[in-house]
C-alpha positions as CSV (number, residue, x, y, z in Angstrom):
1,M,5.0,6.6,-78.1
2,N,1.9,5.0,-76.3
3,V,2.7,5.5,-72.5
4,G,0.9,2.3,-71.8
5,D,3.3,-0.1,-74.1
6,P,6.2,-1.5,-72.1
7,L,7.2,-3.2,-75.4
8,E,7.5,-0.2,-77.4
9,W,9.2,1.3,-74.5
10,Y,11.6,-1.6,-74.3
11,F,12.5,-1.5,-77.9
12,D,13.0,2.3,-77.9
13,I,16.0,1.8,-75.8
14,P,19.1,1.8,-77.7
15,I,20.9,-1.6,-78.4
16,V,23.9,-1.8,-76.2
17,S,21.8,-0.3,-73.2
18,R,18.9,-2.8,-74.0
19,I,21.4,-5.7,-74.0
20,Y,22.9,-4.9,-70.6
21,F,19.5,-4.3,-69.1
22,T,18.2,-7.6,-70.6
23,A,21.1,-9.5,-69.1
24,S,21.0,-8.1,-65.9
25,V,17.2,-8.8,-65.6
26,L,17.8,-12.3,-66.8
27,T,20.3,-12.7,-64.5
28,T,18.7,-11.5,-61.3
29,A,15.5,-13.7,-62.6
30,A,17.7,-16.6,-62.9
31,C,18.8,-16.1,-59.3
32,A,15.1,-15.5,-58.0
33,L,14.0,-18.7,-59.4
34,D,17.1,-20.5,-57.9
35,L,18.3,-21.4,-61.2
36,V,21.6,-19.9,-60.5
37,S,23.2,-19.3,-57.1
38,P,24.3,-15.7,-56.4
39,F,27.5,-17.1,-55.1
40,T,28.3,-18.3,-58.5
41,L,28.1,-15.0,-59.8
42,Y,30.4,-12.9,-57.8
43,F,33.9,-12.0,-58.9
44,N,36.3,-14.3,-56.9
45,Y,39.8,-14.1,-58.0
46,K,41.0,-17.6,-56.7
47,L,38.0,-19.4,-58.2
48,I,38.8,-17.5,-61.7
49,V,42.4,-18.5,-61.5
50,E,42.3,-21.9,-59.9
51,K,39.0,-23.5,-61.3
52,W,38.9,-21.7,-64.3
53,Q,35.3,-20.0,-63.8
54,L,35.9,-17.3,-66.2
55,W,32.2,-16.2,-66.3
56,R,32.8,-14.5,-63.0
57,L,34.7,-12.0,-65.3
58,V,31.2,-11.0,-66.6
59,T,28.5,-11.9,-64.1
60,N,29.4,-9.7,-61.7
61,F,28.5,-6.7,-63.9
62,L,25.2,-8.3,-64.2
63,F,23.9,-9.2,-60.7
64,F,22.4,-6.4,-58.7
65,G,20.9,-8.2,-55.9
66,N,17.4,-9.8,-55.7
67,F,14.2,-8.2,-57.1
68,S,13.5,-5.4,-54.7
69,L,13.1,-1.5,-54.8
70,D,16.9,-1.4,-54.8
71,F,17.2,-3.5,-57.9
72,M,14.5,-1.2,-59.5
73,F,16.4,1.6,-58.6
74,H,19.6,0.4,-60.2
75,M,17.8,-0.8,-63.3
76,Y,16.3,2.8,-63.6
77,F,19.9,4.5,-63.4
78,L,21.1,1.8,-65.7
79,I,18.7,2.6,-68.3
80,R,18.7,6.4,-67.8
81,Y,22.5,7.0,-68.1
82,C,23.3,4.4,-70.4
83,R,20.6,5.7,-72.5
84,L,21.7,9.2,-72.2
85,L,25.2,8.1,-73.2
86,E,24.2,6.1,-76.1
87,D,21.5,8.6,-77.4
88,N,23.8,11.7,-77.0
89,S,27.5,11.3,-76.8
90,F,27.5,8.1,-78.6
91,R,24.6,8.8,-81.3
92,G,25.3,6.7,-84.4
93,R,28.3,5.0,-82.7
94,T,26.9,2.0,-80.9
95,A,30.5,0.3,-81.4
96,D,32.2,2.9,-79.6
97,F,29.7,3.0,-76.7
98,A,30.1,-0.9,-76.7
99,C,34.1,-0.4,-76.4
100,L,33.3,2.1,-73.8
101,V,31.3,-0.2,-71.6
102,L,33.8,-3.2,-72.2
103,Y,36.6,-0.8,-71.4
104,G,35.1,0.6,-68.2
105,A,34.6,-3.2,-67.1
106,G,38.2,-4.1,-67.9
107,T,39.6,-1.3,-65.9
108,F,37.7,-2.5,-63.1
109,I,38.6,-6.2,-63.2
110,Y,42.3,-5.7,-64.6
111,P,44.0,-5.0,-61.3
112,F,42.7,-8.1,-59.8
113,C,43.5,-10.2,-63.0
114,Q,47.1,-8.7,-63.4
115,H,48.7,-11.3,-61.1
116,F,46.7,-14.2,-63.2
117,L,48.1,-12.8,-66.4
118,Y,51.5,-12.7,-64.9
119,R,51.2,-16.3,-63.9
120,I,50.2,-17.6,-67.4
121,A,52.9,-15.5,-69.1
122,T,55.5,-17.3,-66.8
123,K,54.6,-20.5,-67.5
124,F,55.6,-20.3,-71.1
């Protein structure tokens, strides 16, 4: 691998890690360009339940703040550890790693959504 080729480095990242990295950078870029307000991305239970803003279930995992040194460190650690997991522990099992990421995200938001699911179930 040529050290000076960022495109080769990017395509060398395993697919699930690359998708997560790309989505995070694009979300931050959209906020930096004022295409999207960060206030429309954060997890707000009341807005998810009452206004059906379901994208908040996903976007809260994609926004790491504005472009800064802190953002760069977040991206470094995201790529480093997702890549290590996907290349070593989940080698050849991309779907298993994707399920792990989705399961981890689900366990973070499930306690907040439990009341929402109960309200939907009692309406029927």
